[in-house]
Kinemage of the C-alpha trace (Angstrom):
@kinemage 1
@onewidth
@group {chain A} dominant
@subgroup {mainchain}
@vectorlist {calphas} color= white
{ca met a 1} P 107.283 -10.008 229.432
{ca ala a 2} L 109.054 -8.966 232.598
{ca leu a 3} L 107.689 -10.514 235.753
{ca glu a 4} L 108.678 -8.990 239.011
{ca gly a 5} L 107.144 -9.436 242.450
{ca gly a 6} L 103.869 -7.717 243.244
{ca ser a 7} L 104.713 -6.510 246.738
{ca arg a 8} L 105.133 -2.970 247.888
{ca pro a 9} L 108.575 -1.443 247.448
{ca ser a 10} L 111.161 -1.876 250.144
{ca ala a 11} L 112.875 1.348 249.087
{ca thr a 12} L 109.794 3.468 249.730
{ca ala a 13} L 108.564 1.423 252.684
{ca gly a 14} L 111.027 3.260 254.929
{ca val a 15} L 109.803 6.614 253.647
{ca thr a 16} L 106.170 5.580 254.050
{ca asp a 17} L 106.755 4.309 257.578
{ca ala a 18} L 108.572 7.495 258.531
{ca val a 19} L 105.828 9.675 257.069
{ca cys a 20} L 103.078 7.653 258.788
{ca ala a 21} L 104.875 7.760 262.105
{ca lys a 22} L 104.943 11.551 261.895
{ca gly a 23} L 101.215 11.830 261.211
{ca leu a 24} L 101.849 12.065 257.469
{ca arg a 25} L 103.618 15.359 257.660
{ca ser a 26} L 105.555 16.201 254.553
{ca pro a 27} L 109.297 15.621 255.074
{ca gln a 28} L 109.953 18.742 252.995
{ca thr a 29} L 107.423 21.160 254.472
{ca gly a 30} L 106.133 19.590 257.677
{ca asp a 31} L 102.579 20.082 256.381
{ca asn a 32} L 99.861 18.106 258.116
{ca asp a 33} L 97.717 17.975 254.958
{ca met a 34} L 96.888 15.110 252.611
{ca arg a 35} L 98.359 17.192 249.770
{ca ser a 36} L 101.749 16.627 251.402
{ca val a 37} L 101.509 12.862 250.832
{ca lys a 38} L 103.051 11.942 247.496
{ca val a 39} L 102.228 9.205 245.010
{ca ala a 40} L 105.794 7.889 245.365
{ca asp a 41} L 105.074 7.101 249.032
{ca tyr a 42} L 102.329 4.595 248.159
{ca met a 43} L 102.929 3.353 244.601
{ca ala a 44} L 103.933 -0.208 243.771
{ca thr a 45} L 107.374 -0.375 242.187
{ca arg a 46} L 107.722 -4.088 241.528
{ca leu a 47} L 105.462 -4.469 238.516
{ca val a 48} L 104.312 -7.103 236.112
{ca thr a 49} L 104.919 -5.649 232.661
{ca phe a 50} L 104.347 -6.807 229.108
{ca thr a 51} L 106.030 -5.958 225.835
{ca pro a 52} L 103.993 -5.109 222.740
{ca gln a 53} L 105.112 -8.436 221.232
{ca thr a 54} L 103.905 -10.578 224.171
{ca ser a 55} L 101.294 -13.116 223.125
{ca val a 56} L 97.872 -11.929 224.257
{ca val a 57} L 97.114 -15.443 225.538
{ca glu a 58} L 100.320 -15.346 227.617
{ca ala a 59} L 99.314 -11.907 228.947
{ca met a 60} L 95.827 -13.192 229.778
{ca thr a 61} L 97.354 -16.134 231.650
{ca thr a 62} L 99.614 -13.796 233.603
{ca leu a 63} L 96.722 -11.516 234.590
{ca ile a 64} L 94.757 -14.517 235.843
{ca glu a 65} L 97.633 -16.236 237.649
{ca arg a 66} L 98.889 -13.046 239.289
{ca gly a 67} L 95.412 -11.877 240.267
{ca ile a 68} L 95.871 -8.448 238.688
{ca ser a 69} L 93.496 -6.511 236.467
{ca gly a 70} L 96.057 -4.851 234.213
{ca ala a 71} L 99.699 -4.030 233.612
{ca pro a 72} L 101.921 -1.505 231.826
{ca val a 73} L 103.336 -2.314 228.396
{ca val a 74} L 106.965 -1.275 227.860
{ca asp a 75} L 109.283 -1.334 224.877
{ca ala a 76} L 112.782 -2.849 224.795
{ca ala a 77} L 114.218 0.321 226.350
{ca gly a 78} L 111.714 0.193 229.230
{ca ala a 79} L 109.669 3.150 227.971
{ca leu a 80} L 105.937 3.047 228.666
{ca val a 81} L 104.042 2.471 225.400
{ca gly a 82} L 100.648 1.256 226.588
{ca met a 83} L 98.457 -0.399 229.216
{ca leu a 84} L 96.736 -3.748 228.980
{ca ser a 85} L 93.685 -4.437 231.148
{ca glu a 86} L 91.185 -7.232 231.612
{ca val a 87} L 88.701 -5.181 229.605
{ca asp a 88} L 91.194 -4.925 226.728
{ca val a 89} L 91.771 -8.684 226.794
{ca met a 90} L 87.998 -9.326 226.732
{ca gln a 91} L 88.264 -8.384 223.053
{ca val a 92} L 90.049 -11.710 222.544
{ca val a 93} L 86.956 -13.555 223.807
{ca val a 94} L 84.719 -11.565 221.471
{ca gln a 95} L 87.119 -11.943 218.550
{ca asp a 96} L 87.456 -15.693 219.091
{ca ser a 97} L 83.716 -16.306 219.239
{ca tyr a 98} L 82.916 -14.036 216.284
{ca tyr a 99} L 85.894 -14.557 213.968
{ca asn a 100} L 87.271 -17.833 215.362
{ca glu a 101} L 90.631 -16.076 215.845
{ca ser a 102} L 92.194 -16.157 219.294
{ca thr a 103} L 95.762 -15.232 218.463
{ca gly a 104} L 97.350 -11.853 218.655
{ca ile a 105} L 99.875 -9.809 220.528
{ca val a 106} L 99.526 -7.263 223.290
{ca ala a 107} L 100.092 -4.407 220.821
{ca asp a 108} L 96.814 -5.405 219.102
{ca phe a 109} L 94.772 -4.888 222.284
{ca met a 110} L 96.587 -2.412 224.570
{ca lys a 111} L 95.458 1.161 225.163
{ca ser a 112} L 97.816 3.834 223.900
{ca pro a 113} L 98.607 6.633 224.575
{ca val a 114} L 98.545 6.143 228.317
{ca glu a 115} L 97.353 8.569 230.967
{ca thr a 116} L 100.009 8.755 233.669
{ca val a 117} L 100.704 10.294 237.061
{ca asp a 118} L 103.900 11.965 238.211
{ca ala a 119} L 105.637 10.353 241.202
{ca asp a 120} L 105.671 13.719 242.990
{ca ala a 121} L 101.923 14.323 242.550
{ca asp a 122} L 99.911 14.547 245.752
{ca ile a 123} L 97.491 11.852 246.891
{ca tyr a 124} L 94.607 14.323 247.332
{ca gly a 125} L 94.783 15.459 243.706
{ca leu a 126} L 95.057 11.862 242.568
{ca ala a 127} L 91.998 10.881 244.635
{ca glu a 128} L 90.043 13.629 242.851
{ca arg a 129} L 91.285 12.333 239.504
{ca phe a 130} L 90.333 8.724 240.308
{ca his a 131} L 86.873 9.886 241.344
{ca arg a 132} L 86.407 11.963 238.212
{ca glu a 133} L 87.891 9.549 235.642
{ca his a 134} L 86.835 6.146 237.076
{ca arg a 135} L 90.188 4.463 236.408
{ca arg a 136} L 91.558 1.522 238.417
{ca arg a 137} L 95.232 2.418 238.185
{ca tyr a 138} L 97.744 4.795 236.677
{ca pro a 139} L 101.332 4.166 235.691
{ca val a 140} L 103.679 6.470 237.595
{ca leu a 141} L 106.458 8.353 235.832
{ca arg a 142} L 109.459 10.257 237.096
{ca asp a 143} L 111.407 12.255 234.520
{ca gly a 144} L 109.517 10.447 231.768
{ca arg a 145} L 110.465 6.939 232.988
{ca leu a 146} L 108.091 4.315 234.383
{ca val a 147} L 108.867 3.984 238.101
{ca gly a 148} L 105.693 2.408 239.443
{ca gln a 149} L 101.948 2.099 239.400
{ca ile a 150} L 99.315 3.418 241.776
{ca ser a 151} L 95.823 2.044 242.241
{ca arg a 152} L 92.645 3.252 243.887
{ca arg a 153} L 93.381 0.877 246.769
{ca asp a 154} L 96.815 2.513 247.262
{ca val a 155} L 95.104 5.912 247.517
{ca leu a 156} L 92.621 4.520 250.042
{ca arg a 157} L 95.522 3.112 252.063
{ca ala a 158} L 97.208 6.541 252.038
{ca ala a 159} L 93.974 8.246 253.097
{ca arg a 160} L 93.412 5.732 255.891
{ca asp a 161} L 96.976 6.212 257.150
{ca phe a 162} L 96.536 9.965 257.013
{ca leu a 163} L 93.210 9.961 258.857
{ca val a 164} L 94.380 7.495 261.525
{ca asn a 165} L 97.587 9.414 262.177
{ca arg a 166} L 96.302 12.974 261.757
{ca lys a 167} L 96.776 15.178 264.774
{ca thr a 168} L 93.542 16.750 265.936
């Protein structure tokens, strides 16, 4: 399991601040439209991750202690292979009470394949997707590599920043 801080990225904070200060105009096009705001501007990049071999009890402990509802699962090369959520881990509770078996590894409970979002996707399109698919978060990929995660709250933060800074 790789544990990294849960704060927002310092590398994109400068980009986000610059975009917000300009009324969320796209740096590339100058558009004053929510479609110009990219996932990369608001995603978290310092993630808690698990490996498929992580003990499910250890993963459960991490979710509780870190106050998060899920995390990406990556292989030894760092490739995204699944997602583990609180709902997935609830199976351990059911399994323990029914079969008296509480052991297992993340690979036994994670969801795979994983629905992802591209880092260059726009926030507006992602908001539509969140609304339609009722997910809490998506892993973010760039060129096939996991580079972050974006949640519904991140999208709300982007929308708030856009609406507050929009020129009328």
